[in-house]
C-alpha positions in Angstrom: -4.4 30.7 -219.8 -5.4 27.2 -218.4 -7.8 26.7 -215.4 -6.8 28.5 -212.5 -8.3 28.8 -208.7 -8.7 32.2 -207.9 -9.5 32.3 -203.9 -9.8 34.8 -201.0 -10.2 34.8 -197.7 -11.6 36.9 -195.3 -10.4 36.6 -191.7 -10.4 37.8 -188.1 -6.7 39.6 -188.7 -3.6 40.4 -190.9 -1.4 37.0 -189.4 -2.1 33.7 -188.8 0.9 33.8 -186.5 -0.5 36.0 -184.1 -3.7 33.7 -183.9 -6.3 35.4 -186.4 -7.9 32.7 -187.8 -9.8 32.6 -191.5 -14.0 33.4 -191.2 -14.9 32.9 -194.9 -13.4 31.7 -198.2 -14.3 31.6 -202.1 -12.5 30.1 -204.7 -13.6 30.2 -208.4 -12.2 28.1 -211.0 -11.6 30.5 -214.4 -11.1 29.4 -217.9 -10.6 31.0 -220.7 -11.3 34.4 -219.4 -14.8 32.9 -217.8 -15.7 32.0 -214.3 -16.8 27.6 -214.8 -17.3 26.4 -211.7 -17.3 28.1 -207.5 -17.1 27.3 -203.9 -17.7 29.7 -201.0 -18.5 29.3 -197.5 -18.3 30.5 -193.9 -15.9 28.7 -191.5 -16.3 28.5 -187.7 -12.4 28.7 -186.4 -14.0 29.0 -182.6 -12.3 32.7 -182.4 -14.2 35.5 -182.3 -14.5 38.2 -184.7 -13.7 41.5 -183.5 -15.8 44.3 -183.6 -14.5 46.3 -186.9 -14.0 43.1 -188.6 -17.7 42.4 -188.3 -18.1 46.2 -189.6 -16.2 45.9 -192.5 -17.0 42.5 -193.5 -20.5 41.9 -192.8 -19.6 38.7 -190.8 -20.7 38.3 -187.6 -20.0 36.4 -184.6 -23.4 34.9 -184.6 -23.0 33.7 -188.5 -20.1 31.9 -187.6 -21.5 30.0 -184.8 -24.0 28.4 -187.5 -20.9 27.9 -190.1 -19.0 24.5 -190.8 -15.6 23.9 -188.8 -13.2 25.2 -190.6 -11.2 21.7 -190.9 -14.2 20.7 -193.0 -14.5 23.7 -195.1 -10.2 23.6 -195.6 -11.0 19.5 -196.9 -13.8 20.3 -199.2 -12.2 23.8 -200.6 -8.3 21.7 -201.3 -10.5 19.0 -202.8 -12.5 21.1 -205.5 -9.2 23.6 -206.0 -7.1 19.3 -206.4 -3.7 20.7 -208.1 -4.9 23.7 -209.6 -2.3 26.5 -210.4 -3.8 29.1 -207.6 -4.2 32.8 -207.9 -4.8 35.6 -205.2 -5.5 39.7 -205.0 -2.3 40.5 -202.4 -1.2 36.5 -202.6 1.2 37.0 -199.8 -1.8 37.6 -197.0 -4.4 34.9 -198.7 -1.1 32.3 -199.1 -0.2 32.4 -195.3 -3.8 31.9 -194.3 -4.0 28.7 -196.7 -0.8 27.3 -195.4 -1.7 27.8 -191.9 -5.4 27.2 -192.4 -4.2 23.7 -194.6 -1.7 22.7 -191.7 -4.2 22.2 -189.2 -5.7 19.6 -191.2 -2.3 18.1 -192.1 -2.2 19.4 -195.7 0.1 21.0 -197.3 0.0 22.9 -200.5 1.3 21.5 -204.0 0.8 24.6 -205.9 2.4 28.0 -206.3 0.3 31.5 -206.2 0.5 34.7 -208.6 -0.9 37.4 -207.7 -2.9 39.7 -209.5 -1.8 43.2 -206.9 1.7 42.7 -207.9 0.5 41.8 -212.2 -1.8 45.0 -211.9 1.0 46.9 -210.4 3.4 45.9 -213.5 0.9 45.8 -216.1 -1.5 48.6 -214.9 1.0 51.4 -213.6 -0.9 54.1 -214.8 -4.3 53.1 -211.9 -4.6 55.2 -209.4 -4.6 52.6 -206.4 -3.5 48.9 -207.0 -6.4 47.7 -204.4 -8.9 45.1 -205.7 -12.1 47.7 -205.9 -10.0 50.8 -207.6 -8.6 48.6 -210.0 -12.2 47.3 -211.0 -13.5 50.8 -211.0 -10.4 52.0 -213.6 -10.3 48.9 -216.2 -14.3 49.4 -216.2 -15.1 45.7 -214.7 -18.2 44.0 -213.2 -18.8 44.5 -209.7 -19.7 41.3 -208.4 -21.0 42.3 -204.7 -20.3 43.3 -201.5 -16.3 44.3 -201.4 -14.7 42.2 -197.9 -17.2 38.8 -199.0 -14.9 36.3 -200.1 -17.1 35.1 -203.3 -17.5 38.2 -204.5 -13.6 39.7 -204.1 -12.6 36.1 -206.2 -15.3 37.1 -208.7 -13.8 40.5 -208.7 -9.8 39.2 -209.1 -10.8 36.8 -211.1 -12.3 39.6 -213.9 -9.3 41.2 -213.2 -7.1 38.5 -213.9 -8.5 37.8 -216.8 -8.3 41.8 -218.3 -4.4 41.7 -217.3 -4.9 38.9 -219.2 -6.0 40.5 -222.4 -3.8 43.6 -221.8 -0.4 41.0 -222.1 -2.1 40.3 -225.9 -2.8 43.5 -226.7 -0.3 45.3 -225.5 2.7 42.5 -225.3 1.5 40.2 -228.1 1.7 37.4 -226.1 -0.7 34.6 -227.7 -0.3 31.9 -224.9 -0.3 33.7 -221.4 0.2 31.2 -218.4 0.2 30.7 -214.8 3.9 30.4 -215.1 4.4 32.9 -217.2 2.3 35.5 -214.9 4.6 34.3 -212.0 7.5 35.5 -214.1 6.1 38.7 -214.3 5.2 39.7 -210.9 8.9 38.9 -209.8 10.4 41.3 -212.4 10.8 45.2 -211.1 8.6 47.0 -212.8 10.9 48.9 -215.1 12.0 46.0 -216.7 8.4 44.2 -217.4 8.9 45.1 -221.6 12.2 43.8 -222.0 11.1 40.7 -220.1 8.4 40.1 -222.1 10.3 40.7 -225.0 12.9 38.0 -223.9 9.9 35.8 -223.4 8.8 36.3 -227.0 12.1 35.2 -228.5 12.5 32.7 -226.7 8.8 30.6 -228.1 
């Protein structure tokens, strides 16, 4: 697989449209199944973190007050990622915050997201849950750190992505797993995944 950037946000809530903001971001660069570089930072967006979110993430309002501005962090992380294809677990969530925070610094996303949640539903249908922590346990992958912290979650999502790529090679004989192929698979109905992959193989 070409180099991909696996990202994860921690936030004050579920929706930037409702005024929620990012409190932490991490991006890990994954190349040939190995993490080759990392970026992580808390980010101060000037908004208060609700107490239940503090309890969930361990990120406190005191920590955020000492953090660099959200604008500075987003400039740094977008420079770090560049044009590398993006991946996230439950990418619809991270994509919303990525786009909203970029808009605040007058930048726009240049690449698409692949979603390890959608992919795992199609490639690991027998997993008891498709939440990141449950999938890490199901696939016997290493636990990178505390859940709901951006770097640990990004690293575990990267491990999961490598596992899914290996499933594609082992079960379906896919030689070259690309970001483009991952995006195609995540859009295919679960019942038609095998058919779509067989068609992909015939076209190679």
